[in-house]
LODO-901265 format. One line per field, with one value per residue (C-alpha): residue number from 1; chain; y, x, z. Coordinates in nm, 2 decimals. Each point is the difference from the previous one (the first is absolute). Example, Ala and Ser with C-alpha at 12.3 -4.5 7.8 and 13.67 -1.06 7.14 Angstrom:
2
n = 1, 2
chain = A, A
north = -0.45, 0.34
east = 1.23, 0.14
up = 0.78, -0.07
//
This chain:
503
n = 1, 2, 3, 4, 5, 6, 7, 8, 9, 10, 11, 12, 13, 14, 15, 16, 17, 18, 19, 20, 21, 22, 23, 24, 25, 26, 27, 28, 29, 30, 31, 32, 33, 34, 35, 36, 37, 38, 39, 40, 41, 42, 43, 44, 45, 46, 47, 48, 49, 50, 51, 52, 53, 54, 55, 56, 57, 58, 59, 60, 61, 62, 63, 64, 65, 66, 67, 68, 69, 70, 71, 72, 73, 74, 75, 76, 77, 78, 79, 80, 81, 82, 83, 84, 85, 86, 87, 88, 89, 90, 91, 92, 93, 94, 95, 96, 97, 98, 99, 100, 101, 102, 103, 104, 105, 106, 107, 108, 109, 110, 111, 112, 113, 114, 115, 116, 117, 118, 119, 120, 121, 122, 123, 124, 125, 126, 127, 128, 129, 130, 131, 132, 133, 134, 135, 136, 137, 138, 139, 140, 141, 142, 143, 144, 145, 146, 147, 148, 149, 150, 151, 152, 153, 154, 155, 156, 157, 158, 159, 160, 161, 162, 163, 164, 165, 166, 167, 168, 169, 170, 171, 172, 173, 174, 175, 176, 177, 178, 179, 180, 181, 182, 183, 184, 185, 186, 187, 188, 189, 190, 191, 192, 193, 194, 195, 196, 197, 198, 199, 200, 201, 202, 203, 204, 205, 206, 207, 208, 209, 210, 211, 212, 213, 214, 215, 216, 217, 218, 219, 220, 221, 222, 223, 224, 225, 226, 227, 228, 229, 230, 231, 232, 233, 234, 235, 236, 237, 238, 239, 240, 241, 242, 243, 244, 245, 246, 247, 248, 249, 250, 251, 252, 253, 254, 255, 256, 257, 258, 259, 260, 261, 262, 263, 264, 265, 266, 267, 268, 269, 270, 271, 272, 273, 274, 275, 276, 277, 278, 279, 280, 281, 282, 283, 284, 285, 286, 287, 288, 289, 290, 291, 292, 293, 294, 295, 296, 297, 298, 299, 300, 301, 302, 303, 304, 305, 306, 307, 308, 309, 310, 311, 312, 313, 314, 315, 316, 317, 318, 319, 320, 321, 322, 323, 324, 325, 326, 327, 328, 329, 330, 331, 332, 333, 334, 335, 336, 337, 338, 339, 340, 341, 342, 343, 344, 345, 346, 347, 348, 349, 350, 351, 352, 353, 354, 355, 356, 357, 358, 359, 360, 361, 362, 363, 364, 365, 366, 367, 368, 369, 370, 371, 372, 373, 374, 375, 376, 377, 378, 379, 380, 381, 382, 383, 384, 385, 386, 387, 388, 389, 390, 391, 392, 393, 394, 395, 396, 397, 398, 399, 400, 401, 402, 403, 404, 405, 406, 407, 408, 409, 410, 411, 412, 413, 414, 415, 416, 417, 418, 419, 420, 421, 422, 423, 424, 425, 426, 427, 428, 429, 430, 431, 432, 433, 434, 435, 436, 437, 438, 439, 440, 441, 442, 443, 444, 445, 446, 447, 448, 449, 450, 451, 452, 453, 454, 455, 456, 457, 458, 459, 460, 461, 462, 463, 464, 465, 466, 467, 468, 469, 470, 471, 472, 473, 474, 475, 476, 477, 478, 479, 480, 481, 482, 483, 484, 485, 486, 487, 488, 489, 490, 491, 492, 493, 494, 495, 496, 497, 498, 499, 500, 501, 502, 503
chain = A, A, A, A, A, A, A, A, A, A, A, A, A, A, A, A, A, A, A, A, A, A, A, A, A, A, A, A, A, A, A, A, A, A, A, A, A, A, A, A, A, A, A, A, A, A, A, A, A, A, A, A, A, A, A, A, A, A, A, A, A, A, A, A, A, A, A, A, A, A, A, A, A, A, A, A, A, A, A, A, A, A, A, A, A, A, A, A, A, A, A, A, A, A, A, A, A, A, A, A, A, A, A, A, A, A, A, A, A, A, A, A, A, A, A, A, A, A, A, A, A, A, A, A, A, A, A, A, A, A, A, A, A, A, A, A, A, A, A, A, A, A, A, A, A, A, A, A, A, A, A, A, A, A, A, A, A, A, A, A, A, A, A, A, A, A, A, A, A, A, A, A, A, A, A, A, A, A, A, A, A, A, A, A, A, A, A, A, A, A, A, A, A, A, A, A, A, A, A, A, A, A, A, A, A, A, A, A, A, A, A, A, A, A, A, A, A, A, A, A, A, A, A, A, A, A, A, A, A, A, A, A, A, A, A, A, A, A, A, A, A, A, A, A, A, A, A, A, A, A, A, A, A, A, A, A, A, A, A, A, A, A, A, A, A, A, A, A, A, A, A, A, A, A, A, A, A, A, A, A, A, A, A, A, A, A, A, A, A, A, A, A, A, A, A, A, A, A, A, A, A, A, A, A, A, A, A, A, A, A, A, A, A, A, A, A, A, A, A, A, A, A, A, A, A, A, A, A, A, A, A, A, A, A, A, A, A, A, A, A, A, A, A, A, A, A, A, A, A, A, A, A, A, A, A, A, A, A, A, A, A, A, A, A, A, A, A, A, A, A, A, A, A, A, A, A, A, A, A, A, A, A, A, A, A, A, A, A, A, A, A, A, A, A, A, A, A, A, A, A, A, A, A, A, A, A, A, A, A, A, A, A, A, A, A, A, A, A, A, A, A, A, A, A, A, A, A, A, A, A, A, A, A, A, A, A, A, A, A, A, A, A, A, A, A, A, A, A, A, A, A, A, A, A, A, A, A, A, A, A, A, A, A, A, A, A, A, A, A, A, A, A, A, A, A, A, A, A, A, A, A, A, A, A, A, A, A, A, A, A, A, A, A, A, A, A, A, A, A, A, A, A, A
north = -8.96, -0.17, 0.29, -0.05, -0.37, 0.03, 0.23, 0.27, -0.23, 0.10, 0.37, -0.05, -0.21, 0.27, 0.26, -0.22, -0.07, 0.37, 0.08, -0.26, 0.14, 0.35, -0.10, -0.20, 0.29, 0.25, 0.10, -0.13, 0.26, 0.06, 0.20, 0.30, -0.09, 0.25, 0.10, -0.18, 0.21, 0.09, -0.10, 0.37, 0.02, -0.33, 0.13, 0.34, -0.19, -0.23, 0.30, 0.18, -0.30, 0.02, -0.33, 0.02, -0.12, -0.35, 0.14, 0.34, 0.26, 0.08, 0.30, 0.23, -0.25, -0.29, -0.08, 0.13, -0.01, -0.37, -0.09, 0.00, -0.24, -0.28, -0.13, -0.06, 0.16, -0.28, -0.28, -0.20, -0.36, -0.23, -0.35, -0.27, 0.06, 0.37, 0.02, -0.14, 0.24, -0.03, -0.01, 0.03, 0.30, -0.03, -0.15, 0.16, -0.15, 0.26, 0.04, 0.00, 0.29, 0.00, -0.31, 0.04, -0.36, 0.12, -0.35, -0.16, -0.26, 0.03, -0.13, -0.28, -0.36, -0.14, 0.21, -0.11, -0.37, 0.06, 0.16, -0.30, -0.25, 0.21, 0.01, -0.38, -0.04, 0.27, 0.11, 0.37, 0.19, -0.02, 0.01, 0.22, 0.25, -0.09, -0.01, -0.24, -0.28, 0.19, -0.07, -0.25, -0.11, 0.21, 0.31, -0.09, -0.09, 0.33, 0.21, -0.19, 0.04, 0.38, 0.05, -0.18, 0.18, 0.35, -0.07, 0.08, -0.21, -0.07, 0.09, -0.01, -0.08, 0.19, -0.12, 0.35, 0.24, 0.32, -0.12, -0.05, 0.36, 0.07, -0.28, 0.03, 0.38, 0.02, -0.30, 0.20, 0.37, 0.13, 0.31, 0.19, -0.09, 0.21, -0.10, 0.19, -0.12, 0.08, 0.19, -0.23, -0.32, -0.21, -0.05, -0.32, 0.16, 0.30, -0.24, -0.15, 0.36, 0.09, -0.32, 0.05, 0.32, 0.13, 0.36, 0.00, 0.27, -0.01, 0.11, 0.11, -0.30, -0.12, 0.33, -0.09, 0.36, 0.03, -0.33, 0.11, 0.34, -0.19, -0.24, 0.30, 0.17, -0.31, -0.04, 0.35, -0.09, -0.31, 0.20, 0.24, -0.26, -0.19, 0.32, 0.06, -0.37, 0.07, -0.31, -0.37, -0.15, -0.29, 0.19, -0.17, 0.16, -0.15, 0.09, -0.14, -0.03, -0.22, -0.17, 0.09, 0.23, -0.12, 0.35, 0.12, -0.29, 0.14, -0.15, 0.13, 0.11, -0.27, 0.02, 0.37, -0.07, -0.29, 0.25, 0.25, -0.26, -0.12, 0.35, 0.11, -0.33, -0.10, -0.34, -0.05, -0.16, -0.08, -0.10, -0.21, -0.13, 0.13, -0.05, -0.37, -0.21, 0.31, 0.19, -0.14, -0.23, -0.30, 0.15, 0.02, 0.36, 0.34, -0.10, -0.20, 0.27, 0.27, -0.23, 0.01, -0.26, -0.16, 0.10, 0.37, -0.01, -0.08, -0.11, -0.09, -0.06, -0.12, -0.12, -0.34, 0.13, 0.17, -0.17, -0.30, -0.08, -0.12, 0.15, 0.11, 0.20, -0.05, 0.18, -0.05, 0.09, -0.13, -0.29, 0.23, 0.21, -0.30, -0.18, 0.32, 0.01, -0.36, 0.15, 0.36, 0.00, 0.03, -0.14, -0.30, -0.07, 0.05, -0.08, -0.34, -0.11, 0.01, -0.28, -0.27, 0.00, 0.37, -0.07, -0.28, 0.25, 0.24, -0.27, -0.10, 0.36, 0.02, -0.32, 0.18, 0.32, -0.17, -0.20, 0.27, 0.33, 0.17, -0.06, 0.10, 0.31, 0.11, -0.04, 0.18, 0.29, 0.04, 0.01, 0.24, 0.24, -0.03, 0.10, 0.28, 0.14, -0.01, 0.17, 0.26, 0.10, 0.00, 0.32, -0.09, 0.36, 0.06, -0.37, -0.06, -0.30, 0.01, -0.03, 0.17, -0.19, -0.24, -0.27, -0.01, -0.14, -0.36, 0.03, -0.20, 0.22, 0.32, 0.30, 0.26, 0.29, 0.32, 0.32, 0.23, 0.34, 0.21, 0.32, -0.18, -0.17, 0.32, 0.21, -0.23, -0.10, -0.37, -0.18, -0.22, -0.34, 0.09, -0.05, -0.17, 0.21, 0.10, 0.27, 0.19, -0.07, 0.08, -0.24, 0.10, -0.09, 0.08, -0.18, -0.34, -0.20, 0.15, -0.10, -0.36, -0.01, 0.12, -0.27, -0.26, 0.11, -0.05, -0.34, -0.11, 0.12, -0.19, -0.32, 0.02, 0.02, -0.31, 0.16, -0.07, 0.27, 0.14, 0.32, 0.00, -0.05, 0.15, -0.06, 0.30, -0.15, 0.07, 0.29, 0.07, -0.09, 0.08, 0.22, -0.15, -0.24, -0.28, -0.32, -0.23, -0.33, -0.19, -0.38, -0.18, -0.19, 0.32, 0.02, 0.30, 0.05, 0.01, 0.27, 0.21, -0.03, 0.10, 0.32, 0.10, -0.07, 0.19, 0.30, 0.00, 0.00, 0.22, 0.27, -0.03, 0.00, 0.28, 0.22, -0.05, 0.09, 0.32, 0.15
east = 21.82, 0.29, -0.01, -0.37, 0.03, 0.29, -0.24, 0.26, 0.27, 0.26, -0.05, 0.05, 0.31, 0.15, -0.06, 0.17, 0.30, 0.04, -0.02, 0.27, 0.23, -0.05, 0.09, 0.30, 0.14, -0.03, 0.30, -0.01, -0.03, 0.32, -0.03, 0.24, 0.29, 0.04, 0.33, 0.05, 0.00, 0.34, 0.08, -0.04, -0.36, -0.10, 0.11, -0.18, -0.33, 0.04, 0.06, -0.31, -0.23, -0.25, -0.17, -0.37, -0.09, -0.15, -0.26, -0.16, 0.08, -0.26, -0.20, -0.24, -0.28, 0.19, -0.05, 0.33, -0.12, -0.08, 0.36, 0.10, -0.29, 0.13, 0.24, -0.07, 0.26, -0.05, -0.20, -0.21, 0.09, -0.30, 0.01, -0.25, -0.29, 0.01, -0.37, -0.13, -0.22, 0.29, 0.36, 0.34, 0.20, 0.36, -0.08, -0.34, -0.34, -0.22, -0.34, 0.06, -0.19, 0.23, -0.10, -0.31, -0.09, -0.35, -0.17, 0.30, 0.00, 0.37, 0.05, -0.27, 0.11, -0.24, 0.16, 0.35, -0.11, -0.13, 0.33, 0.19, -0.21, 0.04, 0.38, 0.01, -0.21, 0.12, 0.34, 0.08, 0.01, -0.20, 0.30, -0.14, -0.26, -0.37, 0.01, 0.30, 0.00, -0.09, -0.37, -0.09, -0.35, 0.00, 0.04, -0.30, -0.20, 0.08, -0.10, -0.33, -0.06, 0.07, -0.23, -0.28, 0.08, 0.00, -0.28, 0.19, 0.03, 0.37, 0.31, 0.37, 0.28, 0.32, 0.30, 0.08, -0.25, 0.17, 0.04, -0.37, -0.11, 0.34, -0.11, -0.38, -0.02, 0.26, -0.18, -0.31, 0.12, 0.21, 0.17, -0.30, -0.24, -0.09, 0.00, -0.17, 0.17, -0.05, 0.31, 0.02, 0.07, 0.30, 0.33, -0.11, -0.28, 0.22, 0.23, -0.27, -0.12, 0.37, 0.06, -0.32, 0.13, -0.35, -0.09, -0.07, -0.20, -0.04, -0.29, 0.03, -0.01, -0.37, -0.13, -0.30, -0.07, 0.36, -0.04, -0.33, 0.16, 0.28, -0.25, -0.21, 0.31, 0.10, -0.35, 0.03, 0.33, -0.14, -0.29, 0.25, 0.23, -0.29, -0.09, 0.35, 0.09, 0.33, -0.01, -0.02, -0.34, 0.18, 0.11, -0.11, -0.08, 0.06, -0.05, 0.25, -0.07, 0.07, -0.26, 0.20, 0.28, 0.36, 0.11, -0.30, -0.19, -0.33, -0.27, -0.08, -0.36, -0.03, -0.38, 0.03, 0.31, -0.19, -0.29, 0.24, 0.19, -0.33, -0.13, 0.31, 0.08, 0.32, 0.15, 0.08, 0.33, -0.02, 0.29, -0.17, 0.31, -0.08, -0.38, 0.01, -0.10, -0.07, -0.29, -0.35, -0.23, 0.21, 0.34, -0.05, 0.13, -0.10, -0.27, -0.19, 0.05, -0.15, -0.28, 0.12, -0.01, 0.34, -0.04, -0.02, 0.38, 0.18, 0.33, 0.08, 0.36, 0.08, 0.30, -0.01, 0.25, -0.24, -0.32, 0.05, 0.33, 0.19, 0.21, -0.09, -0.27, -0.32, -0.19, -0.37, -0.24, -0.16, 0.13, 0.13, 0.18, 0.17, 0.08, 0.16, 0.25, 0.11, 0.18, 0.05, 0.05, 0.38, 0.01, -0.21, 0.19, 0.36, 0.01, 0.01, -0.34, -0.10, 0.16, -0.27, 0.01, -0.09, -0.29, -0.11, 0.02, -0.23, -0.25, -0.01, -0.05, -0.30, -0.13, 0.02, -0.15, -0.29, -0.07, 0.03, 0.07, -0.31, 0.12, 0.36, -0.10, -0.24, 0.26, 0.26, -0.23, -0.09, 0.36, 0.10, -0.28, 0.10, 0.36, -0.10, -0.24, 0.27, 0.25, -0.25, -0.06, 0.37, 0.21, 0.31, 0.11, 0.04, -0.06, -0.36, -0.20, -0.07, -0.38, -0.20, -0.33, -0.18, 0.04, 0.37, -0.07, 0.00, 0.36, 0.25, 0.29, 0.04, 0.22, 0.09, 0.11, 0.19, -0.16, 0.18, 0.08, -0.33, 0.18, 0.14, -0.33, -0.19, 0.27, 0.03, -0.37, 0.08, -0.33, -0.09, 0.17, 0.23, 0.35, 0.09, 0.29, 0.24, 0.12, -0.33, -0.04, 0.23, -0.01, 0.06, 0.30, 0.25, -0.14, -0.13, 0.31, -0.01, -0.36, 0.09, 0.28, -0.24, -0.26, 0.27, 0.08, -0.36, 0.00, 0.32, -0.13, -0.33, 0.18, 0.20, -0.34, -0.14, -0.18, 0.17, -0.10, 0.19, 0.05, -0.16, 0.28, 0.01, 0.26, 0.15, -0.15, -0.34, -0.13, -0.30, 0.08, -0.23, 0.08, 0.24, -0.19, 0.00, -0.16, -0.20, -0.16, -0.26, 0.01, -0.33, 0.18, 0.11, -0.17, -0.19, 0.28, 0.25, -0.21, -0.04, 0.37, 0.09, -0.20, 0.13, 0.36, -0.01, -0.18, 0.25, 0.32, -0.13, -0.09, 0.34, 0.21, -0.18, -0.02, 0.37, 0.06, -0.21, 0.21
up = -6.54, 0.18, 0.26, 0.07, 0.02, 0.25, 0.21, 0.04, 0.16, -0.27, 0.08, 0.37, -0.06, -0.22, 0.27, 0.27, -0.22, -0.07, 0.37, 0.09, -0.27, 0.13, 0.35, -0.11, -0.20, 0.27, 0.21, 0.36, 0.27, 0.20, 0.32, 0.02, 0.21, 0.28, 0.13, 0.34, 0.31, 0.15, 0.35, 0.12, -0.16, 0.16, 0.34, -0.05, -0.09, 0.30, 0.23, -0.14, 0.04, 0.29, 0.08, 0.08, 0.35, 0.03, 0.25, -0.07, 0.26, 0.27, -0.10, 0.19, -0.03, 0.17, 0.36, 0.15, 0.35, -0.01, -0.08, 0.36, 0.08, -0.23, 0.26, 0.37, 0.23, 0.25, -0.17, 0.26, 0.02, 0.04, 0.13, -0.09, -0.24, -0.11, -0.09, 0.33, 0.23, 0.26, -0.09, 0.17, -0.10, 0.13, 0.34, 0.06, -0.08, -0.17, -0.15, -0.38, -0.16, -0.30, -0.20, -0.23, 0.09, 0.08, 0.04, 0.15, -0.28, -0.06, 0.36, -0.03, 0.06, -0.26, -0.27, 0.12, -0.03, -0.36, -0.09, 0.14, -0.20, -0.32, 0.05, 0.03, -0.32, -0.23, 0.14, 0.06, -0.33, -0.32, -0.23, -0.27, -0.12, -0.04, -0.37, -0.02, 0.26, 0.32, 0.01, 0.28, 0.10, 0.32, -0.21, -0.21, 0.31, 0.17, -0.30, -0.02, 0.37, 0.00, -0.30, 0.19, 0.32, -0.16, -0.24, -0.32, -0.32, 0.06, 0.19, -0.09, 0.25, 0.02, 0.19, 0.16, 0.13, -0.10, -0.35, -0.04, -0.06, -0.18, -0.25, -0.01, -0.05, -0.30, -0.15, -0.07, 0.03, -0.29, -0.11, -0.13, 0.28, 0.30, 0.37, 0.28, 0.32, 0.37, 0.11, 0.31, -0.20, 0.13, -0.18, -0.15, -0.18, -0.09, -0.17, -0.21, -0.10, -0.10, -0.20, -0.19, -0.15, 0.00, 0.08, 0.38, 0.18, 0.38, 0.20, 0.36, 0.24, 0.04, -0.14, -0.21, -0.10, -0.14, -0.18, -0.16, -0.09, -0.18, -0.17, -0.12, -0.14, -0.18, -0.15, -0.14, -0.16, -0.14, -0.15, -0.17, -0.12, -0.17, -0.19, -0.10, -0.04, 0.17, 0.23, -0.08, 0.06, 0.16, 0.30, 0.32, 0.34, 0.35, 0.37, 0.24, 0.38, 0.30, 0.22, 0.32, -0.06, 0.10, 0.06, 0.20, 0.14, -0.11, -0.24, -0.35, -0.05, -0.26, -0.05, -0.11, -0.21, -0.19, -0.05, -0.16, -0.22, -0.13, -0.06, -0.20, -0.16, 0.17, 0.10, 0.37, 0.13, 0.37, 0.23, 0.27, 0.17, 0.35, -0.03, -0.11, 0.30, 0.20, -0.15, -0.08, 0.20, -0.08, -0.09, -0.38, -0.01, -0.11, -0.25, 0.27, 0.26, -0.23, -0.12, -0.36, -0.27, -0.10, -0.36, 0.10, 0.07, -0.33, 0.14, 0.36, 0.12, 0.35, 0.20, 0.18, 0.26, 0.24, 0.13, -0.22, 0.17, -0.30, -0.28, -0.35, -0.17, -0.20, -0.27, -0.03, -0.27, -0.31, -0.20, -0.26, 0.26, 0.14, -0.33, -0.14, 0.29, -0.07, -0.30, 0.10, 0.37, 0.04, 0.36, -0.12, -0.32, 0.11, 0.37, 0.16, 0.13, 0.36, 0.21, 0.04, 0.38, 0.01, -0.24, 0.24, 0.29, -0.18, -0.08, 0.37, 0.09, -0.23, 0.17, 0.34, -0.12, -0.18, 0.32, 0.26, -0.19, 0.14, 0.36, -0.07, -0.19, 0.27, 0.28, -0.20, -0.07, 0.36, 0.11, -0.27, 0.09, 0.37, -0.07, -0.23, 0.27, 0.26, -0.22, -0.12, 0.36, 0.11, 0.02, -0.21, -0.07, -0.37, -0.08, -0.11, -0.12, -0.37, -0.02, -0.27, 0.04, 0.23, -0.26, 0.08, 0.35, -0.13, -0.15, 0.20, -0.14, 0.20, -0.09, 0.26, -0.20, 0.07, -0.09, -0.24, 0.15, 0.00, -0.12, -0.31, -0.06, 0.00, -0.16, -0.30, -0.02, 0.06, 0.02, 0.30, -0.02, -0.29, 0.11, -0.32, -0.13, 0.26, -0.23, 0.07, 0.38, 0.28, 0.30, 0.36, 0.21, -0.28, -0.29, -0.13, 0.10, 0.36, 0.02, -0.10, 0.27, 0.27, -0.10, 0.01, 0.36, 0.09, -0.17, 0.18, 0.34, -0.06, -0.08, 0.32, 0.18, -0.18, -0.30, -0.33, -0.26, -0.31, -0.19, -0.34, -0.26, -0.34, -0.28, -0.17, -0.32, 0.16, -0.21, 0.24, 0.36, 0.29, 0.30, 0.26, 0.23, 0.24, -0.14, 0.23, -0.13, 0.21, 0.02, 0.08, 0.27, 0.19, 0.33, 0.13, 0.24, -0.29, -0.18, 0.31, 0.08, -0.36, 0.01, 0.35, -0.09, -0.32, 0.16, 0.28, -0.21, -0.28, 0.24, 0.17, -0.32, -0.18, 0.33, 0.03, -0.36, 0.03, 0.29
//
């Protein structure tokens, strides 16, 4: 009766007491003492030890040929504003076809005045990440203005443009996810793909047939995996492209890509860095240019360092897309926020584009088309204008590429425009590095005649670099004489340099 009245407490206490007694009476564990190593044994172990390298060795997939491009042999010294349409290199005034300051906003006095006022009001730096104490009113204003400008629910601001895709892509793409990416994406996008740890499959640059072939193959795999239940139902699927490709200067066929992503149920990530302020009737980028709705592109990343004339990057999308990055975007969470004067510069750039964007975009498109027309008709030897479609004529970034040797191209079955892995393509004039050296000679000779152009540079970390090329960027303030002179000077020196190398 007492046990039932105590409701079992007595029994529980007896068990606890017995457990404590058992533990106290057990012998404590004593590890077996090992005989210490002798001096000779220690020396043998040290001699046998091989430390692992901090950086993995370059393998066959790495971009060996680009290593020579990472350092200029004779770097040009520019006086004055480096992004202006005309600069002084050494002691010579030249037309600047290097800077991607397409709308000349980086050289606009109105933006300089805004930067000065912001410096006086806020000081130089922001002193911390956005989530700590680095958020300032101009950051919030810029995010709101870009969301309104692009027609998205929200945008999120990053302090460094190259960290934007490297933060946004891994925030959404995880180890078990699948990404289908254009093989021509730039190093910034490649970094995001690598950091995501997702499975990445590349389709041939701007080849919609190859893209659809991969999508159909994945669809078959998904059907088989659903039957066998071998894959997680939480696996996500993405397509990654650029509005205007950094490494080629051509446009993505975005309307067709959107059609395919909606047909097969993928999310679309778009890098619109070069298209922002350049494409569309009013400079709103690829979505406006291709007559799409903003919500048809799930995630848009863009640099503010080209047509916007500032520094930093943005990611635009739905409210959920942006809010998720405020906790998961590494560049947003851990990096100091964008200096306020640079945010003020971007806001003023938006003011200018909203007021006169249609005029600026129209002028730039005409000058870009004029330069492309002149270069397409010019005899530059093996140097050719990269142009796959008439839609590319509005792009103000021009790549003049070297053709791979035709014998190697036919012998190995390399498709047109491949040139992605130099382990499978032999280049004329003694190899890829030799082609780069010849292009640098063309660029140096053009600079001496008043046309400042550059050779496209690729890091040896760049897993998928484009063919060797001269890169030419059009500024809206370039005169028609500048453009005609650029085409003539490049034609003249390209013909001379490559004819000499062929002898």
